[in-house]
C-alpha positions as CSV (number, residue, x, y, z in Angstrom):
1,X,114.1,181.5,169.7
2,X,113.5,184.8,168.0
3,X,112.6,186.4,171.2
4,X,115.9,185.3,172.8
5,X,117.8,186.7,169.2
6,X,120.1,190.3,170.3
7,X,118.1,192.9,168.4
8,X,121.3,194.0,167.1
9,X,122.2,190.1,165.4
10,X,118.6,190.6,164.0
11,X,119.0,193.5,162.9
12,X,122.2,192.5,160.6
13,X,120.5,189.1,159.8
14,X,118.2,191.3,158.0
15,X,120.3,193.5,156.7
16,X,121.8,190.7,154.9
17,X,118.8,189.2,153.8
18,X,118.0,192.1,152.4
19,X,120.7,192.5,150.3
20,X,120.8,189.2,149.0
21,X,117.9,189.5,147.0
22,X,118.2,189.8,143.5
23,X,122.4,189.2,143.4
24,X,122.2,186.1,140.8
25,X,119.8,187.7,138.5
26,X,121.7,190.9,138.8
27,X,124.8,189.9,136.9
28,X,122.7,189.1,133.5
29,X,120.6,192.9,133.8
30,X,121.5,195.5,130.9
31,X,124.6,196.5,131.1
32,X,122.4,200.2,131.3
33,X,121.0,199.1,135.1
34,X,124.3,197.8,135.8
35,X,126.1,201.2,134.9
36,X,123.4,203.3,136.7
37,X,124.2,201.3,139.8
38,X,127.5,201.5,139.6
39,X,127.2,205.6,139.2
40,X,125.4,206.0,142.2
41,X,128.0,204.2,144.5
42,X,130.8,206.3,143.0
43,X,128.7,209.3,144.0
44,X,127.8,207.9,147.5
45,X,131.8,207.2,148.2
46,X,133.1,210.5,146.9
47,X,131.0,212.3,149.4
48,X,130.9,210.1,151.8
49,X,134.9,209.6,151.6
50,X,135.5,213.8,151.4
51,X,133.5,214.2,154.5
52,X,134.5,211.3,156.8
53,X,138.5,210.5,155.3
54,X,141.2,212.5,156.1
55,X,143.0,211.5,153.3
56,X,140.1,212.3,150.9
57,X,139.4,215.6,152.6
58,X,143.5,216.6,152.2
59,X,143.1,215.3,148.4
60,X,140.5,216.9,146.9
61,X,141.0,220.3,148.6
62,X,144.6,220.0,147.4
63,X,143.6,219.2,144.1
64,X,140.6,221.5,144.0
65,X,138.1,219.2,143.7
66,X,134.8,218.3,145.2
67,X,132.2,215.8,145.5
68,X,130.0,217.2,142.8
69,X,133.1,216.5,140.6
70,X,132.6,212.4,140.8
71,X,129.8,212.4,138.4
72,X,130.7,208.7,137.0
73,X,133.6,205.9,136.9
74,X,135.6,208.0,134.6
75,X,136.0,210.4,136.9
76,X,138.0,208.3,140.4
77,X,140.8,208.9,137.5
78,X,141.3,212.1,138.7
79,X,142.6,211.0,142.0
80,X,146.0,209.7,142.9
81,X,146.8,205.8,141.9
82,X,147.0,205.1,145.9
83,X,150.0,202.3,146.5
84,X,150.2,199.5,148.7
85,X,153.1,201.6,150.9
86,X,150.8,204.7,152.2
87,X,148.6,202.0,153.5
88,X,151.2,200.4,155.3
89,X,152.5,203.6,156.9
90,X,149.6,204.7,157.8
91,X,146.3,202.8,157.6
92,X,144.0,204.7,160.1
93,X,144.5,208.2,157.6
94,X,141.9,206.2,155.0
95,X,139.8,204.8,158.1
96,X,136.5,207.0,158.2
97,X,135.9,208.8,161.0
98,X,132.0,208.2,161.1
99,X,133.3,204.4,161.9
100,X,135.3,204.0,165.1
101,X,137.8,201.3,164.6
102,X,136.9,199.6,168.1
103,X,133.8,198.3,165.7
104,X,135.6,197.3,162.4
105,X,136.8,194.3,161.5
106,X,140.6,194.2,161.4
107,X,142.7,191.9,158.6
108,X,146.0,191.5,157.8
109,X,148.0,190.8,154.6
110,X,151.1,190.1,153.7
111,X,149.7,189.6,150.0
112,X,152.1,187.9,147.2
113,X,155.2,189.8,148.4
114,X,155.1,189.5,152.4
115,X,154.7,192.7,152.9
116,X,152.0,193.2,156.0
117,X,149.3,196.0,155.7
118,X,146.5,195.9,158.2
119,X,143.1,196.7,156.0
120,X,139.6,197.7,158.1
121,X,135.9,196.6,157.0
122,X,132.7,198.1,158.6
123,X,129.6,196.0,159.4
124,X,127.6,197.4,156.9
125,X,130.5,196.5,154.2
126,X,130.9,192.8,155.5
127,X,127.3,191.7,155.2
128,X,127.1,193.1,152.2
129,X,129.9,191.2,151.0
130,X,128.7,188.4,152.0
131,X,125.0,188.6,150.1
132,X,127.4,189.7,146.9
133,X,128.7,186.8,146.7
134,X,125.4,185.2,145.8
135,X,126.7,186.0,142.5
136,X,129.0,183.2,142.2
137,X,127.2,180.7,145.1
138,X,124.3,180.9,142.0
139,X,126.9,179.0,139.9
140,X,128.1,176.6,142.0
141,X,125.0,175.3,143.5
142,X,124.0,174.3,140.0
143,X,126.7,171.5,140.8
144,X,126.1,171.2,144.1
145,X,122.4,170.4,144.0
146,X,121.0,172.6,146.6
147,X,121.4,176.2,147.9
148,X,122.4,175.6,152.0
149,X,123.0,173.3,154.0
150,X,126.1,171.9,152.3
151,X,129.4,171.1,153.4
152,X,132.6,173.5,152.5
153,X,136.1,172.4,153.5
154,X,138.2,175.5,153.4
155,X,142.4,174.7,153.2
156,X,143.7,178.0,154.4
157,X,146.8,180.0,156.3
158,X,146.4,180.2,159.6
159,X,143.9,182.7,160.9
160,X,144.1,183.9,157.6
161,X,140.6,186.6,156.3
162,X,138.6,184.1,155.0
163,X,137.8,182.6,158.4
164,X,137.4,185.7,160.5
165,X,135.1,187.6,157.7
166,X,133.2,184.2,158.4
167,X,133.5,184.1,162.2
168,X,132.6,187.8,162.2
169,X,129.1,187.1,160.0
170,X,128.1,184.4,162.3
171,X,128.8,186.5,165.8
172,X,126.9,189.5,164.5
173,X,124.5,188.6,162.6
174,X,121.1,185.7,162.8
175,X,120.6,183.5,160.7
176,X,117.3,180.8,160.5
177,X,117.7,177.5,161.1
178,X,119.1,175.7,158.1
179,X,120.1,178.5,156.0
180,X,123.7,178.1,156.1
181,X,126.8,176.2,155.4
182,X,129.1,173.8,157.2
183,X,132.1,174.6,157.0
184,X,135.7,172.9,158.3
185,X,139.1,174.4,158.2
186,X,142.5,172.9,157.5
187,X,146.1,175.1,157.7
188,X,148.0,175.3,154.4
189,X,150.9,174.3,155.6
190,X,149.2,170.6,156.4
191,X,150.5,167.6,154.3
192,X,148.2,166.3,151.2
193,X,148.0,162.9,153.0
194,X,145.8,164.8,155.7
195,X,144.0,167.1,153.3
196,X,143.1,164.2,151.4
197,X,142.0,162.0,154.9
198,X,139.1,165.0,156.1
199,X,137.8,164.9,153.0
200,X,136.8,161.1,152.8
201,X,136.2,161.5,156.3
202,X,134.4,164.8,156.1
203,X,132.9,164.4,152.2
204,X,132.5,168.2,151.8
205,X,130.9,169.5,148.2
206,X,132.8,171.9,148.1
207,X,137.1,172.1,148.3
208,X,138.2,176.4,148.9
209,X,141.9,176.6,148.7
210,X,144.7,178.4,146.6
211,X,145.4,177.6,143.5
212,X,149.1,176.4,144.4
213,X,147.4,174.2,146.5
214,X,145.1,172.5,144.0
215,X,148.7,171.7,142.8
216,X,150.3,170.4,145.4
217,X,147.4,168.0,146.4
218,X,146.8,166.7,143.0
219,X,150.3,166.1,142.3
220,X,150.3,163.9,145.3
221,X,147.1,162.3,144.1
222,X,148.8,161.8,140.6
223,X,151.8,159.8,142.2
224,X,149.6,158.3,145.0
225,X,146.7,157.1,142.4
226,X,142.9,158.3,141.6
227,X,141.8,156.1,144.0
228,X,143.3,157.5,147.0
229,X,140.8,160.1,146.8
230,X,137.5,157.9,147.7
231,X,135.1,161.4,148.0
232,X,135.2,163.6,144.7
233,X,133.8,166.9,146.0
234,X,131.4,168.0,143.6
235,X,133.3,171.4,142.7
236,X,136.7,172.9,143.5
237,X,136.8,176.5,144.7
238,X,140.6,178.4,144.3
239,X,142.0,181.8,145.1
240,X,145.0,184.3,145.9
241,X,147.6,183.0,143.4
242,X,146.8,180.7,140.6
243,X,146.4,177.4,138.5
244,X,148.7,176.0,136.1
245,X,146.6,174.9,132.9
246,X,147.8,171.2,133.4
247,X,146.7,170.9,137.2
248,X,143.1,172.5,135.4
249,X,143.6,169.6,132.4
250,X,144.7,166.9,135.4
251,X,141.8,167.5,137.3
252,X,139.3,167.3,134.8
253,X,140.1,164.8,133.0
254,X,141.4,161.9,135.9
255,X,138.8,163.2,138.5
256,X,136.1,165.1,136.5
257,X,136.0,167.7,139.3
258,X,134.6,171.9,137.9
259,X,136.6,174.3,139.5
260,X,136.2,178.0,139.5
261,X,138.6,180.9,140.4
262,X,137.5,184.4,142.8
263,X,139.3,187.2,142.0
264,X,139.1,188.7,145.8
265,X,141.9,190.9,148.0
266,X,141.9,191.8,151.4
267,X,141.3,195.4,150.4
268,X,138.3,194.0,148.0
269,X,136.7,191.0,148.9
270,X,134.3,190.2,146.0
271,X,135.9,191.7,142.9
272,X,135.1,189.0,140.6
273,X,134.3,184.7,139.5
274,X,134.5,182.3,137.2
275,X,131.4,181.5,135.6
276,X,130.5,178.1,134.0
277,X,132.2,179.2,130.6
278,X,135.6,179.0,132.1
279,X,136.2,182.3,129.6
280,X,137.8,184.5,132.7
281,X,136.8,187.0,135.1
282,X,133.4,188.6,135.4
283,X,133.9,191.5,137.1
284,X,131.6,193.2,139.3
285,X,131.6,196.8,137.7
286,X,129.1,198.4,140.3
287,X,130.9,197.2,143.8
288,X,134.7,197.2,142.5
289,X,135.3,199.3,139.2
290,X,138.7,198.3,137.9
291,X,140.9,199.7,135.0
292,X,144.1,198.7,133.9
293,X,147.0,201.0,133.3
294,X,150.1,201.3,131.4
295,X,153.4,202.1,132.9
296,X,152.9,206.0,132.9
297,X,149.4,205.6,134.5
298,X,147.5,205.2,132.2
299,X,144.2,203.6,131.5
300,X,144.5,201.0,128.7
301,X,142.1,199.8,126.3
302,X,140.3,196.7,126.0
303,X,143.0,194.0,124.5
304,X,145.7,195.5,125.6
305,X,148.0,194.0,129.3
306,X,148.1,196.1,132.4
307,X,148.4,196.4,136.3
308,X,144.8,196.7,137.7
309,X,143.7,199.3,139.3
310,X,140.8,198.5,141.2
311,X,138.2,201.1,143.9
312,X,136.5,199.5,146.3
313,X,132.8,201.4,146.8
314,X,131.6,199.1,149.4
315,X,134.1,199.6,152.0
316,X,132.7,202.4,154.5
317,X,135.7,201.2,157.2
318,X,138.7,202.1,155.2
319,X,138.1,203.9,151.5
320,X,140.5,202.7,148.9
321,X,140.0,204.1,145.7
322,X,142.0,204.0,142.6
323,X,144.1,201.6,144.3
324,X,146.8,199.7,142.5
325,X,146.4,196.1,143.5
326,X,149.4,195.0,141.8
327,X,148.5,192.4,139.8
328,X,148.6,191.8,135.6
329,X,145.9,191.2,134.1
330,X,144.0,191.8,130.1
331,X,140.1,193.4,129.8
332,X,138.5,191.4,127.2
333,X,136.7,192.7,124.8
334,X,134.5,190.4,123.8
335,X,131.3,189.4,125.9
336,X,131.1,185.6,127.9
337,X,128.7,183.7,125.9
338,X,126.6,182.7,129.5
339,X,124.7,185.9,128.8
340,X,126.2,188.0,131.9
341,X,126.7,191.7,131.1
342,X,129.6,191.8,133.5
343,X,132.9,193.0,132.1
344,X,135.3,190.2,131.7
345,X,139.1,190.0,132.7
346,X,141.7,187.6,131.5
347,X,142.7,185.5,134.9
348,X,145.5,187.3,136.1
349,X,148.4,187.0,134.6
350,X,150.9,187.5,137.6
351,X,152.0,190.4,139.6
352,X,153.8,194.1,138.6
353,X,157.0,192.6,141.1
354,X,156.8,189.4,138.7
355,X,159.1,191.8,136.2
356,X,162.2,190.5,134.7
357,X,164.8,193.5,134.4
358,X,167.6,192.2,132.3
359,X,170.7,193.8,132.2
360,X,170.2,194.7,128.8
361,X,167.3,197.3,130.1
362,X,164.7,195.1,128.7
363,X,161.4,194.5,130.8
364,X,160.6,190.8,130.3
365,X,156.9,190.2,130.9
366,X,156.2,187.4,133.2
367,X,153.8,186.0,130.1
368,X,157.1,185.3,128.6
369,X,158.3,183.3,131.4
370,X,154.8,181.0,131.8
371,X,154.5,180.8,127.8
372,X,157.8,178.9,128.4
373,X,156.0,176.2,130.1
374,X,152.7,176.2,128.1
375,X,150.9,172.8,127.2
376,X,153.5,170.7,129.3
377,X,151.2,168.6,130.8
378,X,154.0,166.9,132.5
379,X,154.9,170.2,134.6
380,X,152.1,170.5,137.3
381,X,153.9,173.4,139.2
382,X,157.0,175.7,138.7
383,X,158.5,178.7,140.1
384,X,161.3,180.3,138.4
385,X,163.4,182.5,140.4
386,X,166.0,185.6,139.2
387,X,169.3,185.2,140.9
388,X,171.1,187.6,138.9
389,X,171.9,189.2,135.9
390,X,170.6,185.9,133.0
391,X,170.5,183.5,135.6
392,X,167.3,182.1,136.4
393,X,167.0,178.7,139.0
394,X,163.8,177.2,137.6
395,X,161.9,174.5,140.3
396,X,159.6,171.7,138.5
397,X,157.4,169.6,140.3
398,X,156.3,167.1,137.5
399,X,153.7,164.2,137.3
400,X,155.1,160.3,137.4
401,X,154.9,159.8,134.0
402,X,156.7,162.9,133.3
403,X,160.2,163.0,130.9
404,X,162.3,164.7,133.0
405,X,165.4,164.8,130.2
406,X,162.9,166.0,127.3
407,X,161.5,168.4,130.2
408,X,164.7,170.2,131.0
409,X,166.0,170.2,127.5
410,X,162.7,171.7,126.2
411,X,162.9,174.4,129.1
412,X,166.5,175.3,128.5
413,X,165.8,176.2,124.8
414,X,162.7,178.2,125.4
415,X,164.6,180.1,128.0
416,X,166.9,180.8,125.5
417,X,164.6,181.8,122.7
418,X,162.7,184.3,125.4
419,X,165.5,185.5,127.3
420,X,168.0,185.6,124.9
421,X,171.3,183.9,123.7
422,X,173.7,183.8,127.2
423,X,170.9,182.7,129.8
424,X,172.0,180.4,132.5
425,X,168.9,178.2,133.2
426,X,169.7,175.9,136.4
427,X,166.5,173.5,136.6
428,X,165.8,171.1,139.6
429,X,163.6,168.6,139.9
430,X,161.9,169.0,143.1
431,X,159.2,167.2,145.7
432,X,157.6,170.7,146.7
433,X,158.2,174.6,146.3
434,X,158.1,176.7,149.0
435,X,155.8,178.8,149.8
436,X,156.4,182.6,151.0
437,X,155.8,183.9,155.1
438,X,151.9,184.2,154.3
439,X,151.7,180.9,152.7
440,X,151.5,181.8,149.0
441,X,152.8,180.4,146.4
442,X,155.0,182.7,144.1
443,X,155.3,181.2,140.4
444,X,157.8,183.9,139.3
445,X,159.8,185.6,141.6
446,X,161.8,188.8,140.1
447,X,165.0,190.2,141.8
448,X,162.9,193.3,143.3
449,X,160.9,190.6,144.8
450,X,163.1,188.3,146.3
451,X,163.8,189.8,149.4
452,X,160.7,190.3,151.3
453,X,158.8,187.1,149.4
454,X,159.9,185.2,152.0
455,X,161.1,182.2,149.6
456,X,163.4,179.6,151.4
457,X,166.1,179.0,149.1
458,X,166.6,175.2,150.9
459,X,164.2,173.2,148.9
460,X,163.8,169.4,148.2
461,X,164.6,168.1,145.3
462,X,164.2,164.8,143.3
463,X,166.6,164.7,140.9
């Protein structure tokens, strides 16, 4: 079998296996060791970017910088913050001239704003990221019971990046028999009934999807009855958008299935992961150093909420350093009880587009809106649309046991408390909450984001 294998596939299979070694234990190493690995990647990427990427050659020269000026992760702040709009306008400007575009994996993303971007990844980065995934997989396999050979059902948008990356690895690399994961794919647009039927038929150990789809799925099950889901996966994993505390509690209390989130983006694959302590997101700081910035671009200390800026030290196809993701989060000051030394980030709290600008000039943080629904067991999912001024439209997806009259009253009272007197809140109970054109869910849609979010104004109301 090895004799018939192409040298290229065998080489990349060995490359993957080499980088796979020690990944699970790496997260427990002393911080000094991780920091050294981070510094090594920063210095190497700075030199590579200057040598091969037009944007960085021109930016370094314009600012009077050289690769030697980048001695640690703090030096990355000397570069301008890179915006999504720059990538949209001219993605090739950020691509390495050493990597022919035809050899790169091209991914497209509209993000939660629906604005399309093309992002290119090289083979080295893709296979390294596949190996780096062992950091989170090592947690999951404790619940699954085996490292390889388990079944995973992925529910994602058609032609999504997860499928393309996995297909890319299968086509380019060789993996011995028995070393792999059996996967099936469903569309995020499939009905909950079909997904449940596939779970019962395929009997996956893992179901991976968007956080919002878990809300839809378990809303369906809460009405149909827990016995509808005959096969219960050993774990649920999610990414891309958030999962409400109410749905987490429902799944834990009614179905007893552990849930884990991953933090990733098309621009940066393996930013972080949730561990078994469920305190937040462990950041792969050696691969994707991340900082939180304030309104003026200043780096904020742990404990303060701001925008996420990340640097990709893995991908040599398209180099993105000091890149504004648009998410809002907080670096947590306390270490995680699990013993991992990687920094801890709060679960992302929303996006910068979610900031609500009121006529008074006051800017309302998305966390204030989310606080309206805190600990409301009957509300499984919600969507708040800022219509204009102090007018809001609120759509609520609720459990069968929800007291709608009391919930309507509490939500209206909370909006007045957080937004102020005179607020007008249209509250609707719905059977479904629409998604963006890219299949994502927006819990908060500001006036700025409405045009780009792709949200359909018509939803199925149930009272």
